[in-house]
C-alpha positions, 0 to 999 in steps of 0.5 A, spaced: 500 500 501 502 506 497 501 512 502 499 518 498 500 526 502 497 532 500 502 537 500 499 544 500 504 550 497 505 556 501 509 561 497 509 561 490 513 567 487 510 573 484 504 571 488 501 576 493 501 573 501 500 576 508 501 574 515 503 578 521 510 581 522 514 575 529 521 579 529 523 586 527 531 586 531 533 592 531 541 590 531 539 586 524 537 589 516 531 584 516 525 582 520 520 576 519 513 575 517 510 568 518 505 565 513 501 560 514 496 555 510 490 552 511 493 546 515 497 548 519 504 549 515 508 556 518 513 559 514 518 565 516 519 569 510 525 574 510 523 582 510 528 587 508 527 593 513 527 599 508 520 594 507 519 595 515 518 603 516 513 604 521 511 597 521 511 593 528 511 586 531 503 584 530 502 587 524 499 583 518 502 585 513 500 584 505 507 582 500 509 580 494 513 573 494 520 575 490 527 571 490 534 571 489 540 566 490 539 566 498 532 564 496 525 568 498 522 574 501 518 579 501 517 586 498 512 591 497 510 590 504 504 593 506 499 593 511 493 591 511 487 590 516 485 583 519 479 583 515 482 583 508 488 577 510 482 573 513 
């Protein structure tokens, strides 16, 4: 018997995603946004500090998923309301 597992994609390059800002170290040039799918799978997305001006931990942020040679990151970060995130 072969087990089949469903694997959902959390992030797709060029697509929109959203989640709370969960870390914004003052001594680092980046922060982290957490995304989660319907099955509870979580992923932290790197976000450059320049995208976080005026933001604070706990803010719900929408962003475009991008990538470079080091991996995925959030760009075009904008605050969204919790109603928009639902």
